[in-house]
N, C-alpha and C positions, 0 to 999 in steps of 0.2 A: 749768603750774597748769591745771587743770582741774574744776571744781566743779558737774560733772551729776551726777544722782542716778542714770543708767542709762549704758549702752553706747550712744554716738549718735557722729556723726562726725566732733565734733571732739574725743572721748575717743581714738576711732580715730587719728586725726592726731597727738593729742598722743603718743598711749603709740608710733604707730611712727616719729615722729622721735625720742624719747627711746631706740628699739632703735636706729635708727639712728647714730645718735649714739657710743651704746656701741661697735659693732660697729668705729666709727672710733677708738673708742682716748680718747675724751673722757668725763668723766662725766656724768652726765645724771639726774636724780631727777623723778620723776612725782607730784605733789602733786594727792593725789585728796580727793573730802569724807569725812570721817568718817562709817563707818558703810553706807558702798556696798562693803564687800568683794565679796560674791555681784554685784553688780550691775555695777559696774567693776572694781575693781582685779585679780579674778582674770580678768576678762578682759584686762587689761592685761600680766599674768603673761603669760597664755598667749603672747601677743604678743610676749614678748621681755624687757619691762621686769624689770630687777632690783633697781631702789632704787626706793620709794614711801616717798612720807611722806604726813601726812593734817592738814588744818584742818577746824577745824567748817565754815566756806562758807555760815551759817545763812542761808536766802534774805530778801531783804529788809532793812531796817535792825534789827540787833540789836546793840545798844551792847554788852553785856558780852561774847560770842563774836566782835564785832567787833574787839574792845580786845586780847581774849586772842590772833586772829592775827595782830595786826596786831606785837605782842609778838613773837612768832614769827617772823614776815618780818622784823622787821628784825635777830633774832639771827642769821637765817641771810644777810642781806647778806654780809656780809665775808668771808664763805665761796663767795660767787658770783660766776660772771664779765657772766653775761647771765641776765635773770627773763622766762619767756615766757607769756604767758596768753592764755585763748582764751573767758574770758564778763566780762559786766559785772561781775559781785560778785568773782572776782579781781583784774581788770584798777583796779576801785577800790581794794582793800586794796594791793594793791603798787604804785601810784602813790601813795598816801599813807605807805606805811612809807618810800620812798625820801624822802619830802618831808622824813619826820623823823628822817631818818638821816643821818649822815656820810658812812654810805658807802653812795654814790647808786650803783646800778647799771643800764645800758641797759636799757628796758620797752622789750618787746615785744608785741604784739597781733595776733593773727589772727584776722579777720572771717569766720566760716563761710556764713551767709546772706545771702539779699537783703533786707536788710530798710535801709531808712534811717535815717542816723544825725541826730538831733536837734540842728543847732547852737544850743542854749542856752550860756550863760555855761559853765557846770560841763563839759560837754563839751567848750568850746573850752580851758579848760585842760588837761581830760584826756589829748584827743588831740595839743594841738598844743603843749604845753609838757611835761607829763608823759611821754609815749609817743614813745620815739626811732622805733621803725619798727610800721608796720601793715602783715602780711602777709594778703593775699585769696585764698583757693580760686578764684578765677574772675577773668577781665579786667572780667565786666560789677559784681561787687561792687568793685573798685579802682575802675570808673568814679562805681560808687555813693558811695564814701567821697570821692574828688577832689569830685564834687559839693558834698557839703554844704562843704567848706570850711576842714575844720578841720585838715587836715595839709598839706604841699606834696609835691608832685609825687612828688619824688625820696626821699620817706619813705613811700610806699605802694607796694609790690610785690606783683605776682600771682604765685602759684607754684601752679598745679595737678596736681594729680595725689596719688598717694600710694601707691598699689598694692604687696602686696608680690611683690617679682619673683623671692622664691624658691618661693614656696608656686604663683604662677599664671603658669605658663611654658608656652610651645605644646607639646600632646600631643596625641593622638588617641585615648587609652584612657578609651573611654568603655561597656566590653562591659559591666563589670558592673551598672554604675544601669541599661542597656538591660535587661539580663534582669531586674531588679527588677523595672522598669516592664512588661516582659512585650513589649516591641517586636518586631518580625517582621524580619528584616535587609529592608533597603531604605528603611525609614522614618525619616524624618529628625526630630529631636530638637529641638523650639524653643523656647527657655528665657526665663522674664522673673524672677529676684531681683530681690525688692523686698517693703517694708511694704506690706499693702493699705490703701491710702489713694486718694480719689480723682484728686488730683493726677498718681499714679503711673501712669495710665495703663491699667491694668487693662480697664476697659471695652471700652476701643478694641481691643484684642488681642484680645478674644471678639469683637465685630464684625468685624474685618479675619479674624479665621478663620474665622466662619462665611459671608466671601463665597466661601471657600477649597472651601470641603466640596464642589460640586459638580464641582471643575474634575478630578477625579482623582487629585489630586497625594495622595503617602501622607506625614504629618506627624503628629506629637504634638506637643501645646503642654504644655510644663513650668512650673506658679507655684512659685516657692518664698519662703516669707515666712509671717509673721501680721501679724494688724492687724486695725482695726475692719469696713475695706471687704471681708473675706472672704468674708463671708454673701451677701452684695450680688451678688459674683463669682460665687460658685460657684450662686446663683441664675439667674446671666446665662448660665450653662456650657449647664444645664438647658435655659433658655427657649431659646437657639440652637442644640439638638440637639448638641451636642458632645460629652455625658459621657463616650462613649468613647473619645475624642480629646484629652482632657484629665484631667492629675493634679496632685494638689496635694500637694508633700513637708510644707508646714510651714516650723518653723524646723531647720537641719540646722549641727550642728556643724563641717562640713568644706565649705566652698560649694567650694572647687577642687577637689572630687570632683566636684560637680555641675558647673560650669562646663567643665570639660575633657571634660565628655561631649555638649557642645550642639553641634549643626550650625551650629546659629542664634543669637543672644543679642540679645534684644531691649531695648531701652531707650528708654520711650516718654511720659518724662512730659510733662505738660501745661504745665509750666512750669519755671523754674528751680528744682533742687533743692539748690544750691550744691555742696558736695563733689565730688558724682556718683562715689562712690567704686566701685561696681560696674561702671559704666562701665569705667574703668580699669583694673578685673581681666579683665573682658570682653578690654580688647584687650592688655593682658600674657597670657594665656593665647592669646593665638592665634585668637580666634574672626572668624566673619564678621557683622558687629555692623550691625544696623539701629537708627537712633537718631532722634529726635525733635528738632530745629534749634534746641534754644533751650541756655541758660547755658553750660556750658564744653564742653558736645559741639557748639556750634556752634562755639566759640575753635579747638579742637583737631584736629578732623577735619575731613577734606575728602570731600565726596560724589564716590562711587565710586572711592575711591584708600585709602583707611583705614577708611571706611563707607560704608551708604547711609544720606543724611539724608531726613526725611522732616518735613512740617510739622507740629506740635505737635496733637493732636487730632484729626488727617487719617485716617480709619480705611481709604476708598478708597486714600488714596494709600500706607498702612501693608501694606496686602492686598496691591498691586501690587507692590511693594520684598521682598516676602516671597516671591508668586510667582516675581520674578528669580530670588530668590534659593537656591529649590527648584528651581528647574529649572536650574541652572547652577553645577556642582560647581565647575568653574575658575575663576568667579567667586568664590566662597565661599573656596576658596583662596589665591585673590589677595589676597582682602581680611585675609583671618586674616595673612597674611605679612608686610604691610603694616601693620596694625593692632600686630604683637608688637613687630615694629621700632622704629614707634614710640614705642609705651611705655616699652620697654629702653633707649630712647635717652634717654626724657625725662619719664618719668612714673610712676618708680615711687618708690617711698618715699626707696629712696636716692640719685636722683636729684635727687629735693625736698630730700632733708637737705643734701647736698650745696653745692649753691644759698644752702640757708638758713644754714649753716654760713659763707659768706665774708658773709655780713651781719653774723654772728653776731662774728667775727675784726674787722671793721672798726670795729663800734659798741663793743666789748671795748677798741681801741685808740684810740678818740678820747679826747680829754682832757673831762674829763667839769666 
């Protein structure tokens, strides 16, 4: 169940797991917020989700709507083996429905963001007694959950990853996009796929690129995404004199097509951004990656083996790493090959779902 009003990392994670469970022969239903057909449900169907139900999931405390949702959930419980939730609204609804029903089912909560859980009495009940397993998308979030002291360590597990291993595969067929961008032969394409927000590191990328403009290295910088910081980034590109070396693609329907065209992929957030889906997509596609040493990147990547890691917010270090990869084609190939091996062994949606399924089976078999 996911109550978000728009397509987000938790909606993607839930949809990916539903799709992989269905492919493995299980029945999985994604429960979405009513009224999000265009923003969430259609995207989930595009990801391969076959069964979708809706609840009102009204924000805040809404007695009438919440009671209707609780009644529906209680009716669903006897036909369910495991209930998996992703946000606070559905977490509370599922926990209360379980409490009111003689047909209690295992309750799993995934936490996607770095945000402390307040250890008050209600949360002590919700996490300590009503929830059977807490899944986190990074080890840092797992440690944060344990620090709250609400769940024992054996009931909190980190499952990083979730890239679509079928869409994102090691290829080098970027000719069409390069032609669209008007790139000459020998110009390397460096890309960042991310929403334009301050913490995503766009300004640092512009500064790093500016530091390399006089070096004679042939590269083109590609920004893909939308967001409130886009105008400021465009202004920064102009001030840096990079106008002819930078392209903005906006939102794209097929990010895999863009990722496979990149010679170097950038993941430069200033702080942990939770799931970090695009990082796993870069890796699965076999790109040579430069990543900030924050969050899940610092947990799953090894510097100079599966990526080049740089301090968050350090434009000079990013420029040095970028220069290294621009100059060394063999290093780009080696990093890309090892990144793809790592991703397809551990970090695709299928791999994450297989590990999650083992927890589901254990919980479903345990006496209630």
